[in-house]
C-alpha positions, 0 to 999 in steps of 0.5 A: 401339879396336882396335890401329892404329885410331887411325892407320888409316882402313881397318885390314887384317883380322887373319889369324894368321900363325904365325912358322914359316909366314910367307908374303910372297906377299901382298906380292908376294914369293915368296922362301921363305927368310924370317928373321923377327924373329931375335934380335940374336945371330943377326942378328950372326952373319948380318951378320958372315958374309954382309955385308962391310960389317959387323964387331964392335966391341970393346964388343960392338956391331955395326958396319955401313956404309950405303954411299954414303948416310950420311944422309937424302935429303930431296930424293928423298922422295915422297908419292903424290898421291891424291884421298883425301889430296891436300887434306891434304898440305902439298905443296912441297919437304918433300912432293914429289908422285909419281903412283900409277902411278909409285909402283907402278912403283917398288914393282914394281921393289923387289919384283922386286929382293927376289925375286932374293934367296935370303934376306930378313929380316922384322921385325914390330914396333909403333909406339907404346907406348900400346896403344890407339894403336899400329900394326903395322909390317912391314919386309922387307929384305935386310941383317941390319943393317937388321933389327937396326936395326928390332929396336932402334928399334921396339917388340919384340913378345913371342912370343905377340904375334908368333904373333898379329901378323896383317897389318901396318898399314904395310909397308916394302919396303927394296930400298935396294941397288937403284937407282931407274930415273932414266928413270921419271917424277918421278925425279931421282936413283938414290934414291927414298923413296916413301910411299903414305898410302892403302896405308901402304907405303914403298918404298926404292930407292937408299939403304941408310941405315937412318934412312930406315925410322925416319923413314918410320914417323914420317911416317905417324904425322905424317899419321894422328895429327893426323887423329885430333886426336893431336899427333905431335912431333919431340922427346925426353921425360923424366918425373919419377920421383915424379909421372910428369909429363913434359917435352918437348924439341923441337929440330933435329939437333945442338941436344941433344935426345938428350944432355939427355934422358939425365938421371940425375935423371929417367926417359927416355921417349924421345929423338926421336918422341912423341905427345900424346893426351888421356891423356898422352904416349907414345913412338912408338919402342922405341929410341934413335938417338943421334949418336956424333961425339966421344962419350966415357964422360965426356961422355955416360956413359948413351949410352956404356954403351949401346953394348954387345952388341945395339947397332948402330954406323952408319958409324963408323971403327974399328981393324981389328985391335983393333976399337976405335971412334974416335968422333972420326974423321969421315972417313966422315961426321959423321953417325955413329950408334948404335941401341940398345933404350931398355932399354939406358938405365938410367933408361928408363921402360918402358912409355914412356908418361907424364903430360901435360907440365909443361914444353915446351922448344924447343932452339936452337943459335944460332951468332949468339950473341945468343939468351938461354941461357933465356927464358920464352915466352908462348902466342903466342911459343910458337906463333911459335917452334914454327912457326919452328923456328930453329937455325943452321948454322956455318962448316965444317959444309957446303961454302960456309958461311963464316959462321953461317946461320939454318935454319928447320924448322917444328915443329922437324921440317919434313922429316917433316911431312905437314900444313901446320905450322899444323895441328900448331901449333894442336894444340900450342896447345890442349894447352898451354892445356888443361894449363897447360904452361910453354914455354921457349926454351933456347939451346945454341949460342954465348955471348960472340960468334958462332961463331968468336969466342964459345964454345959454351954449356957442357953443365953450364950447360945442364943447370943450366938444364934442372934449374931448369926441372924443379924449378920454380925458374925460375918463381919468378925475376924477369924482364926483357924482351929488347928485340929478341926480346921474350922474358922472360929470368930475372935468376937461375938456380941454377948459372948466372952472372948475366952469362951469362943476358943475352947482350949482357953477354957480348960485348966489343963491344956494338955488334956484338951489337946489329947481330947481334941485328938481323940474326937478328931480320930473318931470323926476320921474313923466314921467318915471312912465309909463315906469317903469314896462317894463324898470325894477327896475334897470333902474327905480332906475337909474334916479334922486332922490328927 
């Protein structure tokens, strides 16, 4: 199987493109001053010299500000409606259609802007650590910060690989400093992120948030992976140091994927995006993109020590005299981030591949305070909770939120899905059955009451739960069935007080607990109705009861 063949129906021909002679005219760009795959030191120098929104932190990391947009723009994401893929795509709020003609208008607009720049940066890198399955990705951008981000986040080719890199399998045109034309058909704002599954091109206009590039590549993998029977997953992964068997942690933003995967007792395979093949799992990326809000050396030492020379800090606040970063200051955004090569984590497993998972963990931050800290799921319950993808928003995180609000994101990665969620669920079910993988639901949210009354589960308790899962100790526990959610709750777990394991026992007002549990159960049921017919009666019946 050739490089990129797994994900691409019509790979472009390999034509050697030596480093010194890269020519972007094949991409409609005539600029001749091209800085290709610069090392971090040169990108630092150019960023600080050329970009007023960049500076140097006292730890040695590069600080960059992304401008007006400090997070993803899901309402401005478009997928080209094309006869070859139209029946495959899950159209709706996640995948908004754009016509081919409009895509080409935006592509030309991006190219026109890039052609006005005196200098461009190109990063050629790989997506996918398992060599037979990796794809070649090229990003063309105007800011050294974006080039450093892609250098850190994807798999860096050796000099020999770069000399024979050839034509890429996917191209990102990052013209984010230039706005989309609001008068163009289908545009709803000055921002547009447009993806063509047929040409494997991503066009970015009107946003300089670096995460759009990373998630564009993931969206491509989420299309071509299932097309070949490969499960692409929004999860972190670790591996046992002795056996090589892996563990997957699924979860939405803020549930603890990155934090819990930085485990000193295990090897880190990756913190965000993976694929599960017939041979095992592999990381799609070559770096980590960690949230840094309230980060300290004591709370997350593995991540904190990675914020050194070569790392990128995005939208953080710092003292302009000493250049000391204040990770508690969220005046720019709550979504402060760090991007660094995975090798910066001391116990990273490189190459980032591992054996089939022994355990799959679904992480949820339940702000209602009614889900158990840990429960074991049946195969049907695993499908129900995977398709549901539940977590909760809490008061104060968004304007108008005054009480916990349930959020359901299918497959724990709804914004990045291309196929209907059932396609990914079917692949996961087959993998779990084939490899006899255990599935767990772990609540990293509230205990003793809802947000505002109870308290957040202590990290040390969640780590104790994860350790007991990995050691196999929880498999030997005795279990009781939760009367509302139907999941199996262990009666004991090393390092966790017994009363904490049963959430109803942690509430002072058990009547209030019962009411809140019924409320959340009803929200689960209401959300799942849209999937019930496709999922089938056995999976639909595996959810909570009111």
